[in-house]
Phi, psi and omega in degrees: 000153182274136171236152175279352185278135176269127179296136181232126177247133176286134177240136172273136176263126178286135175260009177291144177258118180265128185294149178263143177289160188299320180297322174295319179296318174300320179288322175299314178301315179297327180290314183302313181300310175307306178304313181302312180296325176292318185289324184292319180291324178296314179300314174311312184295318182293324177296317182289326174293317176306311178301316180296318189286323176299317181293329176295313178298323180295318178302313185293323177299317182297317179299319180291324178295314184297315183301311185297318178298317180298315180289323176296326183270349185279336184225088187293334183285333179290131182283137181280126176252123182259137180284148179235153179283149178289142169277168186292332180287331172296318183294335183266001175084011178272147181289145185259126181290128187266334182074357183254198178260038180287142179302144175280147179251035178306132178086349180256149180246148177281151176308320181296328181286342179280343178280131179285000000 
């Protein structure tokens, strides 16, 4: 006859630890050493690529500094405009007190404030 019950047999789980033979231990150790060597060589390759990229970026920055210096010195009548860092209130979209005679933007909203 058909029943809805699933047969269940109690099984005892052995807590015995079976020793691994020496050949298996050596194989596992060799695999770990091989994986370690692969990971180490991969990390060295990534380090080398990152270092090369950093050196390229550094060279580009130096070229830009030289070019900026050339353009700043080529026209002495031109007023040098220096970039300044944003304050934290600018990053939040709040107006920054200038302390000078800058025109007020009352009634106007910043583009940053219009973003939800």
